[in-house]
NUMIPA-84298 format. One record per residue: residue in three letters; x, y, z of N, C-alpha, C in turn. Coordinates in steps of 0.2 Angstrom, whole numbers, plus 2048, in hexadecimal, padded with zeros to 3 digits. Layout:
REM NUMIPA-84298
ALAXYZXYZXYZ/...
This chain:
REM NUMIPA-84298
METDFEB2C594E02B2A58FE02B2F589/SERE08B30587E0AB35581E08B3257A/LYSE05B35576E03B3356FE09B3256B/TYRE0EB3656DE14B36569E19B3156B/LEUE18B2D571E1DB28573E1CB22570/GLYE16B2056EE15B1A56BE16B1456F/VALE1AB0F56DE1CB09570E20B0A576/ILEE24B10576E28B1257CE24B13582/ASNE1DB15581E19B15587E19B0E58B/ASNE18B09587E18B0258AE1FB0058D/LEUE24B0258AE2BB0158DE2CB04593/LEUE2AB0A594E2AB0E59AE26B0B5A0/SERE20B0959EE1BB065A3E1DAFF5A5/GLYE22AFC5A1E23AF55A2E1EAF059F/SERE1AAF259BE14AEE599E16AEA592/TYRE1CAEC58FE1DAE9589E20AE258A/ILEE1DADD586E1FAD6586E22AD5580/SERE28AD2580E2CAD1579E28ACB576/PROE26ACB570E23AC556DE29AC056B/PHEE2FAC156DE34ABC56BE37AB9571/SERE39ABD576E3BABA57DE35AB9581/LYSE2FABB580E29ABB584E2AABE58B/LYSE30AC258CE31AC5592E2FACD592/SERE2DACF598E2CAD6598E32ADA597/VALE31AE0593E37AE4592E35AEB595/SERE3AAED59AE39AF459DE3FAF859C/LEUE3FAFE59EE45B0259DE47B055A4/PROE4EB065A5E50B0A5AAE50B115AA/ILEE4BB145A6E4AB1B5A5E44B1D5A8/ASPE44B225ACE3DB245AFE39B285AB/GLUE3BB2B5A6E37B305A2E3AB3159B/ILEE35B31596E37B3358FE31B3758D/VALE33B3D58BE2EB42588E2FB43581/ILEE2AB4257DE2AB45576E23B49575/GLUE24B4F575E1EB54575E1FB5956F/ARGE1AB5C56DE1BB62568E1FB6756B/SERE1DB69572E21B6E575E22B6C57D/ILEE28B6D580E29B6C587E27B7258B/GLUE25B77588E25B7E58CE21B7D592/ASNE1BB7A592E17B79598E17B7259B/ILEE1CB6E59AE1CB6759CE1FB675A4/LYSE1BB645A8E1EB625AFE21B5C5AE/PHEE28B5C5AFE2CB565AEE2CB515B5/LYSE2CB4B5B4E2DB465BAE33B475BE/PHEE39B495BAE3FB495BDE41B4E5C2/THRE3CB545C1E3EB5A5C5E3EB585CD/LYSE39B545CFE39B535D6E3FB505D9/ASNE44B4D5D5E4AB4B5D8E50B505D7/LEUE4EB555D4E53B5A5D3E52B615D7/LEUE4CB615DAE4BB675DEE50B685E4/ASNE52B6E5E5E57B6F5EAE5DB6B5EA/LYSE5FB6A5E4E66B665E3E6AB6A5DE/LYSE71B685DEE75B6B5DAE75B695D3/ASNE72B6C5CEE71B6A5C7E75B6E5C2/LEUE78B6B5BEE7CB6E5B9E79B6C5B2/VALE78B725AEE76B715A7E7CB725A3/ILEE7DB6D59EE83B6D59AE81B6D593/SERE83B7158FE81B72588E87B74583/GLYE87B7357DE8BB76578E88B7C575/GLUE8CB80572E8AB87570E84B8656B/ASNE85B82566E80B81561E79B7E564/SERE7AB79568E74B7656BE70B7B570/PHEE74B7F573E71B84578E6DB8A574/LYSE71B8C56EE6EB9156AE67B8E567/ALAE67B88565E61B85562E5BB83567/PHEE5DB8156DE58B7E572E59B81579/GLYE5EB8457BE60B86582E5BB8A585/GLUE59B8F582E54B94586E4EB91588/LYSE4BB8D583E45B89584E45B8458A/VALE4BB8158AE4CB7C58FE4DB7F596/LEUE51B85596E52B8859DE4BB8B59F/LYSE47B8E59BE40B9059DE3CB8B59F/SERE3CB8559CE39B7F59FE3BB7D5A6/LEUE42B7D5A7E45B7B5ADE42B805B3/ARGE42B865B1E40B8B5B6E39B8A5B7/ASNE35B895B2E2EB875B3E2DB815B8/ASNE32B7D5B8E31B775BDE35B795C3/ASNE37B7F5C5E39B815CBE40B7F5CC/LEUE44B7E5C7E4BB7B5C8E50B805C8/ASPE55B805CCE5BB845CCE61B805C9/PHEE65B845C6E6BB805C2E70B855C0/ASPE76B825BFE7CB865BCE7CB845B5/ILEE80B885B1E80B865AAE88B865A8/ASNE89B815A4E90B815A1E8FB7F599/ILEE90B85595E8FB8458EE96B8358B/LEUE97B7E588E9EB7C585E9FB7F57E/LYSEA4B8357EEA6B85577EA9B80573/LYSEADB7B575EAFB76571EAFB70576/TYREAEB6A573EAFB64576EB0B5E571/GLUEB3B59573EB5B5356FEB3B4D572/SEREB2B4856EEAFB41570EB5B3D572/SEREB9B3F577EBFB3B579EBEB39581/GLNEC1B34583EC1B3258AEC5B3858E/THRECAB3B58BECEB4058FEC9B46590/PHEEC6B4858BEC1B4E58CEBCB4C591/ALAEB9B46590EB3B44595EB5B4459C/THREBBB4159DEBEB415A4EBFB485A7/ASNEC2B4C5A3EC3B535A6EBCB565A7/LEUEB7B555A3EB0B585A4EADB555AA/SEREAEB4F5ACEACB4C5B2EAFB4F5B8/LEUEB5B505B8EB9B535BDEB6B5A5BF/SEREB5B5E5BAEB2B655BBEABB655BC/SEREA7B5F5BCEA0B5F5BDE9EB5B5C4/LYSEA3B595C7EA2B545CCE9EB575D3/GLUE9EB5D5D3E9BB605D9E93B605D9/TYRE91B5F5D3E89B5F5D1E86B585D3/GLUE80B585D4E7CB525D6E78B4F5CF/ASNE77B545CBE73B525C5E76B565BF/ILEE76B535B9E78B555B3E72B565AE/ILEE71B5C5ABE6CB5D5A6E6FB5F5A0/VALE6FB5B59BE72B5C595E6EB5E58F/ILEE6FB6458CE6CB66586E70B65580/GLYE6FB6057CE74B5E577E72B58572/SERE76B5656EE75B5056AE7AB4B56B/GLYE7CB47566E80B41568E86B4156C/SERE8BB45569E91B4556CE91B48573/LEUE8EB4D574E8DB5157BE89B4C580/ILEE84B4957DE80B45582E85B3F584/ASPE89B3C57FE8DB37581E92B39587/LEUE95B3F586E99B4258BE96B43592/CYSE90B45592E8CB46598E8AB3F59B/LYSE89B3A597E88B3359AE8EB3159D/PHEE94B3259AE9AB3059DE9BB345A4/VALE9AB3A5A4E9BB3F5AAE96B3C5AF/SERE90B3C5AEE8BB3A5B3E8CB335B6/PHEE8FB2E5B2E91B285B4E97B285B9/LYSE9CB2C5B7EA2B2D5BAEA0B305C1/ASNE9CB355C1E9BB385C7E95B365CB/ASNE91B315C9E8BB2E5CCE86B335CD/GLNE84B375C7E7FB3C5C7E79B3A5C3/ASNE74B3D5C4E6EB3C5C0E6FB405BA/LEUE6CB3D5B4E6DB405AEE66B415AA/ILEE65B475A8E5FB4A5A5E61B4C59E/VALE5EB49599E60B4B592E5AB4F58E/PHEE5CB5558CE58B58587E5BB58580/CYSE58B5557CE5BB53575E5AB5A571/SERE60B5D56FE5FB6356AE5EB60563/SERE61B5A562E5FB5655CE5FB4F55D/LEUE5DB4B559E5BB4455AE62B4055A/THRE62B3B55FE68B37560E66B31564/ALAE69B2B561E68B25565E6CB2556C/ALAE71B2956CE75B2A572E71B2C578/ALAE6BB2F577E67B3157DE65B2B581/THRE64B2557EE61B1F581E66B19583/THRE6CB1A57FE71B14580E74B14587/SERE76B0E589E7AB0D58FE81B0E58F/THRE84B0F589E8BB10588E8CB16584/VALE93B18584E95B1E580E9BB1B57B/SERE9CB1F576EA1B1D571EA6B23572/LEUEACB22575EB1B28576EB7B25573/THREBBB2A570EC2B2856EEC7B27573/ASNECCB23573ED1B22577ED7B20573/ASPEDCB25572EE2B2456EEDFB24567/GLYEDAB27565ED8B2755EED3B2155C/VALED2B1D561ECEB1755FEC7B18563/LYSEC2B17560EBBB17563EBAB11568/GLUEB8B1256EEB7B0D573EB0B0E575/THREADB08577EA6B0857AEA7B07581/ILEEA4B0C585EA5B0C58CE9EB0D590/LYSE9DB09595E97B09599E96B1059B/SERE90B1259CE8EB1959EE87B195A1/LYSE85B1F5A3E7FB215A7E79B205A2/ILEE74B1D5A4E6EB1E5A0E6AB235A3/ALAE67B2859EE64B2E5A0E5DB2C5A4/GLNE5CB305A9E56B2F5ADE50B325A9/SERE51B375A6E4BB3A5A2E4EB3D59B/ILEE4AB3C596E4CB3E58FE47B4258C/ILEE48B4858AE43B4D587E44B4F580/ILEE3FB4E57CE3FB50575E39B55574/ASPE3BB5B571E36B6056FE35B60568/LEUE30B5E565E2FB5D55EE2FB6455A/ASPE2DB6955EE2DB7055BE34B7255A/ASNE39B7055FE40B7155EE43B6E558/LEUE40B67557E43B64551E40B6754B/ARGE3AB6954BE38B6D544E3CB73542/METE40B76547E44B7B546E4BB79545/ALAE4DB73546E54B71545E56B7153E/PROE5CB7153DE5FB71536E5DB6A533/LEUE5BB6A52DE58B6452AE5EB5F529/ARGE64B61529E6AB5D529E6AB5852F/LEUE68B5B535E68B5753BE63B5253B/LEUE5DB53538E57B4F537E59B49532/ARGE5CB4B52DE5EB46528E63B4152B/SERE67B4452FE6DB40532E69B3B537/ALAE64B3D53AE61B3953FE5DB3353B/LEUE5AB35535E57B30531E5CB2B52F/GLYE62B2D52CE67B2952AE6AB2452F/ASPE6AB26536E6CB2253BE67B1D53D/VALE61B1E53CE5CB1953EE5AB14539/LEUE5BB16533E5AB1152DE5FB0B52C/CYSE63B0B531E68B05531E65AFF535/ARGE5EB00537E5BAFA53AE5CAF4536/SERE5AAF4530E5BAED52CE62AEA52B/THRE67AEF52AE6DAEC529E70AEA530/CYSE6EAED535E71AEA53CE6DAE453D/GLNE67AE353CE63ADD53DE66AD7539/ILEE67AD8533E6AAD352EE71AD1531/ASPE75AD6532E7CAD4534E7CAD053B/TRPE78AD2540E78ACF546E75AC8546/LEUE6FAC8542E6CAC1541E71ABC53D/THRE75ABF538E7AABB535E7FAB853A/SERE81ABD53EE86ABB543E84AB6547/HISE7DAB6549E7AAB154DE7AAAA54A/LEUE78AAA543E78AA453FE7FAA153E/PHEE84AA553DE8BAA353BE8FAA2541/LEUE8EAA6546E93AA654CE90AA4552/SERE89AA3552E85AA1558E86AA755D/THRE86AAD55BE86AB3560E7FAB4562/GLUE7DAB7567E77AB856AE73ABC565/TYRE6CABC565E68AC0560E61AC0563/ASPE5EAC6563E57AC7565E54ACC561/GLUE4EACA55EE4BACF559E47AD455D/THRE46AD4563E42AD9567E44AE0565/PROE4AAE3565E4BAEA564E4AAEC55D/PHEE4AAE7558E48AE9551E41AE9550/ALAE3DAE4553E36AE4553E33AEB556/LEUE36AEE55BE33AF455DE34AFA558/GLNE38AF9553E39AFE54EE35AFD548/TYRE33AF8547E30AF6540E2BAFB53E/GLUE26AFD542E20B01541E23B0853F/ASPE27B0B543E2AB12541E2EB1253B/GLUE32B0C53AE36B0C534E32B0C52E/ARGE2CB0852EE28B09528E25B10527/LEUE23B1352CE20B1A52CE26B1E529/LEUE2CB1E52BE31B22528E33B20521/LEUE33B1A51FE35B18519E30B1B514/ASPE2AB1B516E24B1E511E23B25511/ASNE26B28517E24B2F518E2AB3451A/SERE30B32518E36B3651AE35B3D517/TYRE32B3E512E32B4550FE2EB4A514/LYSE2AB47518E26B4B51DE2BB4E522/ILEE31B4B523E36B4E528E37B55526/LEUE37B5651FE39B5D51CE33B6251E/GLUE2DB5F51FE27B63520E26B64527/GLYE2AB6152BE29B62533E23B5F535/ASPE21B59532E1BB56534E1CB5353B/TYRE18B54540E19B52547E19B4A547/ASPE14B47544E14B3F545E1BB3C542/THRE1DB3F53CE23B3C539E29B3E53E/LEUE2AB44540E2FB45545E2FB4154B/ALAE29B4054EE28B3C554E2AB35552/ALAE28B3254CE2BB2B54AE32B2B54A/LEUE35B30547E3DB31547E40B3154E/SERE3CB35552E3FB35559E3EB2E55D/ARGE38B2B55CE38B2555FE3DB1F55C/METE3EB1F556E42B1A553E49B1C555/THRE4BB22556E52B24558E53B2255F/LEUE4EB23564E4EB2156BE4EB1956B/LEUE4AB16567E4AB0E567E50B0B565/ASNE54B0F560E5AB0C55EE5FB0C564/GLYE5FB11568E63B1156EE60B0C574/ILEE5AB0C574E57B07579E58B00578/ALAE59AFF572E5BAF8570E61AF5574/ALAE66AFA575E6CAF8578E6BAF7580/ILEE66AFA582E63AF8589E60AF158A/ILEE5CAF0585E59AE9585E5DAE4584/ILEE62AE457FE66ADE57EE6DADF581/GLYE6FAE4584E75AE5587E7BAE6583/SERE7AAE857DE80AEA578E7DAEE573/THRE81AF056EE7FAF5569E7EAF1562/HISE7DAEA562E7DAE655CE77AE8558/ALAE71AEA55BE6BAEC558E6BAF3554/GLYE71AF7555E71AFD552E78AFF550/SERE7DAFB550E83AFC54DE87AF654B/METE87AF5544E8AAEF541E8EAF253C/GLYE8EAEE536E93AF0531E93AF752E/GLUE8DAFA52EE8CB0152BE90B05530/HISE90B04536E93B0853BE9BB0753B/LEUE9DB01539EA4B00539EA7B05534/ILEEA4B0552EEA7B0A529EA7B1152B/SEREA1B1352EEA1B1A531EA6B1B536/HISEA7B1653BEADB17540EB4B1753C/TYREB5B14537EBBB14533EBCB1B531/ILEEB7B1E52EEB7B2552BEBAB29530/ASPEB6B29536EB8B2D53CEBFB2C53F/METEC1B2653FEC7B25542ECDB2653D/PHEECDB25537ED3B26532ED3B2B52D/METECDB2F52DECDB34528ED1B3A52A/GLYED2B3B530ED6B41533ED3B48531/GLUED8B4C52FED6B5352EED2B53527/LYSED2B4E523ECFB4E51DEC7B4C51E/HISEC5B4B524EBEB49525EBAB4F524/PROEB5B4E520EB1B5451DEACB57522/GLYEACB54528EA7B5752DEA0B5452D/THREA0B4F529E99B4C529E97B4952F/LEUE90B49530E8DB46536E8DB3F536/HISE8CB3C53CE8CB3553DE86B32539/GLYE80B3453AE7BB32536E7BB3252F/GLUE7EB3852CE7FB38525E84B33523/GLNE89B31526E8EB2C525E8AB25525/VALE86B2452AE83B1E52BE7DB1D525/ALAE7AB22523E76B2151EE79B1E518/VALE7FB21516E82B1F510E85B17511/THRE88B16517E8BB0F518E85B0A519/THRE7FB0C51BE7AB0851CE78B05515/LEUE78B0A510E76B08509E7BB03506/LEUE81B04508E86AFF506E85AF8509/LEUE84AF850FE83AF2513E7DAEE510/SERE78AF250FE72AEF50CE73AEC506/LYSE76AF0501E78AED4FBE7CAE74FB/ILEE81AE64FFE84AE0500E80ADA503/GLNE7CADC508E77AD750BE72AD4506/ASNE6FAD9502E6AAD74FDE6DAD34F8/GLNE73AD54F5E76AD14F0E78ACA4F2/ILEE7BAC94F8E7DAC24FBE77ABE4FC/ILEE72AC1500E6CABD503E68ABB4FD/ASNE67AC04F8E62ABF4F3E64ABA4ED/PHEE6BABB4ECE6EAB84E6E73AB34E7/SERE75AB14EDE7AAAC4EEE77AA54F0/ASPE76AA14EBE73A9A4ECE77A964F1/THRE7EA974F1E83A944F5E87A994F8/LEUE8AA984FEE8EA9C501E95A98504/VALE9AA9A501EA1A97503EA6A9C506/PHEEA8A9B50CEADAA050EEB4A9E50C/LYSEB8AA250AEBFAA1508EC3AA350E/LYSEC9AA050EECEAA2513ED1AA9512/LEUED1AAD518ED4AB4518EDAAB451B/ASNEDFAB7518EE6AB751BEE6ABE520/ILEEE3ABE526EE4AC352AEE9AC2530/THREEDAC6531EF2AC5536EF3ACC53A/ASPEF7ACB53FEF8AD1544EFBAD7540/ASNEFEAD553AF01ADB536EFCADF533/ASNEF6ADD531EF1AE152FEEFAE6534/PHEEEFAE453AEEDAE8540EF2AED542/ARGEF9AEB541EFEAEF543EFEAF553E/GLUEFDAF4537EFDAF9532EF8AFE533/LEUEF2AFB535EECB00536EECB0453C/PHEEEEB00542EEDB03549EF3B0554C/GLYEF9B03549EFFB0554DF01B00552/ASPF07B01555F0AAFC559F06AFC560/LYSF03B02562F01B02569EFBAFE56A/ILEEF6AFD565EF0AFA567EEEAF4562/PHEEF3AF355DEF1AEE558EF0AE755B/ASNEF3AE5560EF2ADE563EEBADE566/GLNEE9AE3569EE2AE356CEDDAE3567/METEDEAE6561ED9AE655CED9ADF559/TYREDFADC558EDFAD6555EDCAD1559/GLUEDDAD155FEDAACC564ED2ACC563/GLNED0AD2563EC9AD3563EC6AD155C/PHEEC9AD2557EC7AD0550EC7AC8550/LYSECBAC5553ECCABD552EC6ABA555/LYSEC1ABD559EBBABA55BEB6AB9555/LYSEB7ABC550EB3ABB54AEB7AB8544/TYREBDAB7545EC1AB553FEC0AAD53E/PHEEBFAAB538EBEAA4536EC5AA2532/ASPEC8A9D535ECDA9A532ECEA93535/GLYED1A8E531ED2A88533ECCA84534/GLUECBA8053AEC5A7C53BEBFA8153C/LYSEC0A8753EEBAA8B53FEB7A8D538/LEUEBCA8E533EB9A8F52CEB6A89529/ASPEB9A8352AEB6A7D527EAFA7C52A/ASNEAEA7D531EA8A7C534EA3A81531/LEUEA5A87530EA0A8C52EE9EA8A526/ASNEA2A88522EA1A8651BE9CA8051B/ASNE9DA7B520E99A75521E92A77522/LEUE92A7C527E8BA7F529E88A82523/LEUE8BA86520E88A8A51AE86A85514/GLUE8AA80513E88A7B50EE81A78510/LYSE80A77516E79A74518E74A7951A/LYSE76A7E51CE70A8351FE6FA8951B/TRPE74A8B516E73A92513E6CA93510/PROE69A8E50DE62A9050AE5DA91510/GLUE5EA8E515E59A8F51BE5BA9651E/GLNE61A9751FE63A9D522E61AA351D/LYSE62AA3517E60AA8512E58AAA513/ALAE54AA4514E4DAA6515E4CAA951B/ILEE4FAA8520E4FAAC527E51AB3526/LEUE56AB4523E59ABB522E54ABF51D/LYSE52ABC518E4DAC0513E47AC3517/LYSE45AC051CE3FAC3520E41ACA523/HISE47ACB524E49AD2527E4DAD6522/LEUE4DAD451CE51AD8517E4DADE514/LEUE50AE4514E4CAE9511E50AEA50A/PROE4CAEB505E4FAED4FEE53AF44FF/THRE59AF44FCE5DAFA4FDE5AB004FA/GLUE56AFF4F5E52B044F1E4DB084F6/SERE4AB044FBE45B074FFE49B0C504/ILEE4FB0A506E52B0E50BE55B14507/GLUE58B13501E5AB194FDE55B1E4FB/LYSE4FB1B4FAE4AB204F8E48B244FE/ALAE47B21504E45B2550AE4BB2A50B/LEUE51B2950AE56B2E50CE56B33506/LYSE55B31500E55B364FBE4FB3B4FC/ASNE49B384FEE43B3C4FEE43B42504/CYSE48B41508E49B4650DE50B4A50C/GLYE53B48506E59B4C505E5FB4A508/ALAE5FB4450BE65B4150FE6AB3E50A/PROE71B3F50CE76B3C507E75B34506/THRE77B32500E77B2B4FFE7DB284FC/ASNE82B2C4FBE89B294F9E8EB2D4FC/ASNE94B2A4FBE9AB2D4FEE9CB344FB/VALE9AB354F4E9CB3B4F1E98B414F4/GLUE92B404F6E8EB454F9E90B46500/LEUE94B41503E97B4350AE9EB46509/ARGEA0B47503EA7B4A501EADB45504/ILEEABB3F503EB1B3A505EB3B374FF/PROEB9B374FDEBCB354F7EBBB2D4F6/ASNEBAB2B4F0EB9B244EEEBFB204F1/ASNEC5B224F0ECBB1E4F2ECBB1D4FA/PHEEC9B224FEEC9B21505EC3B1D507/TYREBDB1E504EB7B1A505EB8B13504/ASNEBBB114FFEBDB0A4FDEC1B07503/LEUEC6B0B505ECAB0950BEC6B07511/ALAEC1B0C512EBDB0B518EB9B04517/ILEEB6B03511EB2AFD510EB7AF7511/LYSEBDAF750EEC2AF250FEC4AF0516/ASNEC6AF551AEC9AF4520EC5AF5526/SEREBFAF7526EBBAF852CEB8AF252F/PHEEB8AEC52CEB7AE652FEBCAE4535/LEUEC2AE7534EC7AE6539EC6AEA540/LEUEC1AEE540EC1AF3546EBEAF054C/ARGEB9AEB54BEB6AE8551EB5AE0550/ASPEB2ADD555EB0AD6554EA9AD5552/ARGEA6ADA550E9FADA54DEA0AD6546/PHEE9CAD1545E9CACE53FE96AD153A/SERE98AD3534E93AD6530E94AD3529/TYRE90AD6524E91AD451DE97AD751A/LEUE9BADB51EEA2ADD51BEA6AD751C/ASPEA5AD3521EA9ACD522EA7AC851D/VALEA0AC751CE9EAC2517EA1AC4510/ALAEA1ACA50EEA3ACC508EABACB507/HISEAEACC50DEB6ACA50DEB6AC350C/TYREB3ABF50FEB4AB750FEB2AB4509/THREADAB8505EAAAB54FFEAEAB84F9/METEB3ABD4FBEB7AC04F6EB3AC44F1/THREAEAC74F3EAAACC4EFEAAAD34F1/LEUEAEAD54F6EAEADC4F9EAFAE14F4/SEREB4ADF4EFEB6AE44EAEB0AE64E5/ASPEABAE24E5EA5AE34E1EA2AE94E3/TYREA3AEB4EAE9FAF14EDEA3AF74EE/PHEEAAAF74EBEAEAFD4EBEABB024E6/ILEEACB084E8EAAB0E4E4EAEB0F4DE/LYSEACB0E4D8EB0B0F4D2EB0B174D0/ASPEB6B194CEEB7B204CCEB4B214C5/
C-alpha cells in the first residue's frame, strides 16, 4: 500500500464500505500511483503492454515538462512504443474523432498530459477500444472520470469515454510544475462544498438522486488543504499528495455515482459560459482558475440564503424558448430549452415547491448547514497560495462576468443556487459593481 494514496488504497482493493449506502465501493481502475518519483517504479500495467503496439501521445509543453522521465520509466519497464507529440490540439469532437482515426492501428494509448489532452485520449481509446494509461503532467480530475467534455458546434457536451487502466502521478514532477497549474488544481477541487450544497438542494427540492459518499471521501484532504494551502508553494510532499488525491477523488466521484453532479454544479456553469461565449476576448485563464473564482461566488450565494433566509419563496420566472434562441441560435436552442425545462418551476410545479418550502425550509436549512463551508475559509486557502479570487484577477470584465452569472443557469438541467437566486429575485445582489 502506498503512503501517498490514502483512502484510494481502499477503493482500489475494494475494501471501502460507504457509511451512507453501506455498500462496498470499488474502482474499474487497475492501478493508481502517487510517488515522489516514478523513476524506478515497476508498473502493473506493463504486463499487458509487452510486445504490443503502444502509442505515446503528448502535447509539446507536457512532454517538455515530464516526457523524458516517462519515456525512461517505460523503457525501464521494457516497453516499446511510438510517439505522437501534438503541436496543437483542441477540445472538440471533430479533433478527437480525427485523432482516433490516426491512432486506430495501436492497441494501447499512453498519454502524457493534463485535462484537455487526457480527455481527447479517453475519447480516442473508447472509440478504438484501446487500453489507456495516463501519466499526469499536471493535476486534473479528467484522469479518473468516465466522461469527457468536448465541444460540438461551440457547445460543450458530456460524452461517455474510456476509464484509464492506470493513472500515474510523480510528486517530484509536480514540485517543478508552474505554480499557476498547482493553484488551478486547488481552485478546481475546492468546489466540493458548493457542489455538495447544490446537489443536496436539488435532491431536497426536485427529488433528484443524492449520495454523500463521494464527498465524504474528500473531507479529510479538504481540511488539510484548507489549513495548509501555502505549503503547495513550498513543494511539500504531503500537501501535494493531498491535492493529488482530492483531484483524483473529484473524478472518481463520477464513477461512484454515474454522473458529474459531485464535481460540477453552479460554479462550473459560470466557467462553461465564460469558455463558450467569451470568444476571442477570452483571457486564456485555466479551468481551475475560473472555478476558484466562481466557487467563491456560489459559496457566497449559498451562505447568504441558507444562513439568513428564514423563509424561502420562489417567484415565477418568465423563461421561454426565445431566451434560448437569443443565446444559442436557431440550430440548438430547442434542444437546450427542452433540457432546461427538467428543472423549470412553473404552474403547479412552482406551487408544490412553495408549499414544500413553507413546511420544510427550516428543516432543510439545518440539513444543508452541516455541509456548508464559510466562504472566507475557501477564499483564505486560495489567497494563501496565490490563486485568483475574483474576475478582475482573471482579466474578465465586470459586464461580461455579470452576464455569465445571469445566463449560465440556462446551460444545463443542473439545479444550483444560481437557480435559487433567480427564483428568489436576489441574483442581482451578487453582480459585480463597477
